[in-house]
N, C-alpha and C positions, 0 to 999 in steps of 0.2 A: 770445452769452453761454452759451446752452445747450450750443452746440457745443464751447466751451472748457472748460465743466465736465465734459463727457463725455470730453474728451481727458485732463483731470487725473485724473478717476476711473479712466479706462483705464490711465494710467501707474501710479497707486497700486496698481491690482489687479496689474499686471505685476510691480511691485516686491514685493508681498506674495507672489505666486506664486514669485518668484525666491527670497525668503527661506525660503519653506516647502521649496523644492527643495534649498536649501543646507543646511537643518536635517536633511533626509532623508539627504543625502549624508553630512553630518558624523557622523550617528549610525548609519549603515548598519553591519551586521556585516561585510560585504565591505570589503576594503581598496580605497580609492578615493584615487588620487594624480594630481597634475597636474605635468606635466614640460615643460621647454622642449626644444629640438631637440639640445641638448648632453647631455640626461639629468639636468639639475639639477632637484631637487624644488621645486615651487612651492607645493603644497598637500598635506596629509596628514591624512586623517580619523581618527576614533576606531578604526574597523574596522582600519585600518593600524597604529595604535598597539598594539592588542590582539594582532594577528596577528604583527607583527614585532618588537615590543618597544621600538622607538624612540619617543620622545615626539615631539610635532609640532615643538617647538622644535628638537630634535636633528635631525629629519629635514630641516628647512628649510635645514640647513647641509650636507646631503649630496647625493650624485649617486646615481641609481638603480643605478649600477654597484656601489655598496656593498651592494645587497640581492641581487646576482646572483652565483652561484658563479664563482670566479676564471676558470675555463676558458671561461665564457660571456659575459664582460664586454664584450669587443670586439664580438662578435656583437650584443649588445643595443644598444650605442651606435650601430652601423652601422644597426640596424633602425630606431632613433628617427630618424635623419637621413633614412632612405629614406621615412619617412611624409610628409615635407614635399612629396613628389612628387604626392600626390593625396589625395582624401577617402576615407579607408579605415577601416572597422570590421573588425577581425580578431580571431578567438578561437583560442587555442591552449593546450596544456599547457606549462608552464615550471617551473623550479626557482627557489626564492628562499632566501636565508640570513637568519636572524633574528639579533637583536642578540647572543643567547647561542650563536651558531654552529650552531643546528640547521638543517638543510635541508628546506625544505617543498616539497611538490608543489602547484602552483596551477593554476587555470583562469583564463587572463588574457584580458581583452577590451580591446583598444587601439582608441581613437577619435581621429581627428584633429579638432581644434577650429579654427574659423576666426574671424576678426574680422569686424566689420561690412562691411568691404570685400571679404570673401571670401578674404583672404589667410590661409595657415596660421599659426596663433597659439600653439598649445600641443598637447600630447598628454595625453589623459586615460586612465588604466589602471584598470580594475576587476578585482580578483583575489580569487579564493575558494580557501580552503585545501581541497584534496582529498587530503591526504597519507593520512588513514585510509582513504578510499576506494581509493586506489591500493594501499595496503598489503593491503587485503582482496582486491582484485583479483589481486594477485600471489600471495597465499596461496591463493586459489581456483584460479588457474592451475596453481600448483604441485601442489595437491591433485588436480586434474583430470589432470595429466600422470601423477601417481603412480598414480591409479586406472587410467588407460589402460595403464600399464606392467603393473600387476598383472593387468588384464584380459587383456593379450597373454600374460603368463606362464601365467595360468589356462588360457586357450585352447590354448596350446602344450602344457601339462601334459595337458589332457584329450584333445588329439590323440594324444599319445604313449601315453596310457593305452588310447585306442580301438585304436591300432596294436598295442599289446602284447596286448590282449584278442583282437583279431582273429587274430593269429599264433598265440597260445597255444591258442585254441579249434580252429583248423585242426590244429594239431599233436596235440591231445588225441583228435581224432576217429579217427585212424588206430588207435592201440592200443585205443580203445574198440570199434571195429569187430571187432578180433580178440577182445576179451572176449565180445562178443555172439555172434560166430560159433562160438566154441569152447563157450560155455555152451549154445547150441542143439544143438551136436553131442552133448554129454553128455546133454541132456534127451532127444533123439531116438533116438541110436544106443546109448546105454549105460543106458537106463531099466531094462532087466532086470538090470542088474548093481548098481544103486543100491538101498539099502534106502529106507524112507520117509523117514527123516531126510536122507539124502543127496539124494533128489529134492527135498526142501523147500529144502535149501541151494542147489541149482541154480536152483530158482525164485526165491529171494531174489536170487541173482546176476544173473539175467536182468532182473528187475524193477529192480534198481539200475542195471544198464547202460542200460536204457530211460529211466530217470529222469535219469540223467547225460547221455544224449544229448539229452534235452528241454532240460536246463539249458544245455548247450553251444549248442544251436540258438537259445535265447532270448538268450544272451549275444552270439552272432554277429549276430542281428537288431539288438540295441542298438548294437553297434559299427558296423553298416552304416548305421545312421540318420545318424551323424556323418561316415561316409566316402563315402557314395554320393549323388551329386546326381541325383535323379529329375527328370524334366520337369515343369515347372509347366504346367497347362492348365486351361481352364474345365471344370467337371463338373457336371452336374445331380445335386444331392443326392437328389432324388426317384428318379431312374433308378438311382443307385448303391445306394440302399436297397432298391429292388425287386430288383436283382441279388442283394443279400445274402438277401432273403426266400427267393429261389429256392434259393440255396446251402444255406440252413438249413431247407429245407422239410421234411425228414425229422424233425429235431429238434423243430421247431415243432409238428408233427402228433403226434409221440410224446409230448411233454411237454404237449400241449393249451395252447400259448401263444397268447395274443391280442396279436399285434404290430401296434400302431396307429401309422401313419405320417401325420404332419400332411400335409395337402394344400398344394400350392403352395410346396414347399421351394425355395430359391433355387439359382442356378447359382454356384458358387465357384471361383475360381482358385486352385489348390493342386496338391499331388502327389496324383493320384487314388488310386494304389495304397496310399499311406500313410494317406490319410483312410479308405479302405476297411478298412485294418487296425484303425484306431481304432474304428470303428462295429462291426466283427466282434467285437472284444474286448469292448467294453462290453455288447453285446447277449448275447453268450455268458455273460458274468458275471451279467447280469440273469436269465438263465434258470437258471444253475447254482445261484445263491444265492437260490432261491425255494421256499418250502415251502407255497405256497398250492395248492389243487386247481385253481384257474383262474389261472395266472400271466398277468400283463399287463405289456407293455413298450411304452411310449409314446415316440415320437421327435418332437421339436419344434424349431423355430428362431425366434428373433427377432433383429432387426438394428437397429443405430443407424447413424450417419453413418460410423463407422470400422470396425466389426466385426459378424460374424455370431456369435451365441452359440447353439450347438446343445446339445441336452440329451437324454439317455437316462434315463427314469424307469421304475421297476418297483415292484411291490407285494410285494417279497420280504422277506427276514429283517431287513434294515436293518443299520446299523453304529453302534456307540457313537460319539458325536461326537468323543471324545478320540483316536480312531483315524483320523479323516478326512484327516489329512495323512500319517500313518505308512504307510497302504496304498499310497502311490505309491513307497515306497522299494523297492529291488531285493530280491526274494525274500521280502518280508514276507507272511506268511500269518496270518489271523485265525482260520481254521478248522484242524482237523486234517487232515493229508495224507490220512489214511484216509477222511475224509468227503468231501473235495472234490479232484478231480484238478486237475493244473496244477503250474507251478513257482512261481508267486508273481511272475512278471516281467511279466505282461501289462500291469498298470497302469503300470509303469515305462516300458514301451515306448510306451504311449499318451501319457504325459507328455512323453517325449523327442520324439515325432513332432509333438505340438502346439507344443511350445516351438521346434522347428526351423522351424515356420511363423510364429513370432513371436507365438503365442497363449499362453494358460494354461488349466489344467484344475483342476477342484476338485470336491468332493463335498458334498452336503446330504443328511443321512440321520438316522434315528432308529430305534433298535432296534424291530423288530416293525411298522414302518410304511414299509418300502421305502426305497429310495435314488434319488437323482437325481444323475447325473454331468453336469456342464456343462463345455463347453470353447469357447474362442474361436478364430476364424480371422480375421485382419485382411483387410479388403477390399484394402489396398495389398499387393501381392505383395512378400514379403521372402525373397529367395532366399538360401540358405546360401552361404558362400564356398567351402568344399571341394566340388568337383563331380566328383571323380575317385577311384575306388576303387583303392587300392594293389594 
């Protein structure tokens, strides 16, 4: 008796579970349909009504081919028949047609159902509308392709500009050498024939020629960064900075500069000569723009999993925050040329070198409280594509 009651209770529980499952399927947002192997619709839930527009009563008089674009109908019917060959659950993207003629992109999951004897009985299809997602994917793909085209155009334009700069600078150096040579002849061989004003004019001419030569050299250096592929190699930053200390020994002693280099600086894979240029430029600037009786320049590094962040800090005059980005632009000067030597291209060169390594450079500063230049070098080597100078 107890066993029979248990069987009845179990059957009732199974029937209740079946009703609950049927209710879930009926009210699901996804379209759930039941088909025979000829594609005739046997069941059609509310999700299918909302998605495709046909009522359940209408759908039960239809074949699944009626919801498939015309050029896909024979393929869909053949697929339905092939399912009878085995117990298959298959998911794929497909297209469906709504009652009002709209074409939907759907994610379809097809399941073969069997009867109690294990024979193929019907096909269950669950479909989700992914039209908006597909449209967004296509728009994103088109946008990415457009951005790639623009990036290629910009890279090509930059290469052409670098080539143009390189050629023009080389061509300018020849007449400039003539100007410098003849102004020197005037100053040395005709000094007794020139009055005071004439000698002053010759001096201005020579200074202008020297300044123009410095500008051309800086422009050539900028163009070479994009044109010349230097060898990447591991370099001890500690040793590199000690070499720079030796190179600047006279200036450091003359200006009474306290150059502090953090101990234990890492070995970095980079273009060693380019990295040396960056440090030399930043250290020289830290010395040049310092009004303290005891100039201090501190070099440090910290790292994370992906990058090294190197810094050059000074106790100099500092820079107004509103100029912290502007100073990296070519030939930008915040001080008068009469007060500070140089062309104003040094920081632009630093920026180009750092970016060529895949890093970035920025400034933290406050007027009267010194400046800190920071730049990153990725731990993963990122070699530039152009490796040969024309």
